[in-house]
N, C-alpha and C positions, 0 to 999 in steps of 0.2 A: 724539262719534255714541254711541247709546248700538246695546251690542250687544241683537240679539232670545233672548230666552229661550225655549227649546225649542222650536230653529230652527224644523226638520224637522215640528213636531205643528204649528201656526202654521201653514208653509202649506201644505202639506196641512190642514187645513180652508178657508185663501181656497180650494184648488184647489177643493174640492169647490161652496165656497159660487159661487165664477166656473157653473161647471159649470153648480148650480143654474139659477144666472142665464140664463145661454146658452144654454139650452134653450129655459126658455119663455119669457128676454123680461120687464120690466118688464111690469105693467098689471095686478096680481093684487094679493085680497088677503093676507097675510100666513098664513092658515094654509096657503095655496094652497104659499110660498114654506117652507114651517114644515114640512109633510109628505116636503116635493123636498129637500131637506135633514137632514128622519132619515133615508130614504132612502141617498141617497149619502152620507151618512155610511155608516154599514153593509151597503154597498155594498166603502166601498171599511177597513170592517177602525177604523172610531174609535169608539174609544169616549164612547158620551155616557152624559145622564139626558135626559130631552125635561120638560117641566112641570113643576118638584125645584117641591115643594108650598113654598109660603113666607108664614112668617108677617110681619107692617107692622106698626113700635110705628112712632103720631107723639106726642109731647111725649108719651111714659111713660103711650099709650094703646094696646093691639096692634086693630087697625081693618080691619086683615085676616086672617083667622086660619087656613087650610089651603087660606087661594085656593092657586092656580098663580100661576105666576112667566111670562107670556110668553115664547121664547124656545128656544136647544137651551145647555144647561151642556153646557160640551165637558170632558174631565178636570176633574181640581183641580186640575193642576198648571200649571193657565192662568187 
């Protein structure tokens, strides 16, 4: 069985996501859950970067430069 790296932090992030889903339930667009998760992570003191800039290269050509990656990026440890 594989051991979970950064177990406490992983469980804290999963707990935050579960809390958002418990309160909001299903049916909202991703942006709603994104905003709620950012708020929940901040309330719990979990550092994160929202909508980090991203450059995408496909077959040697930059197809997206300075765009935004969907989602929340946790600590660099994860």
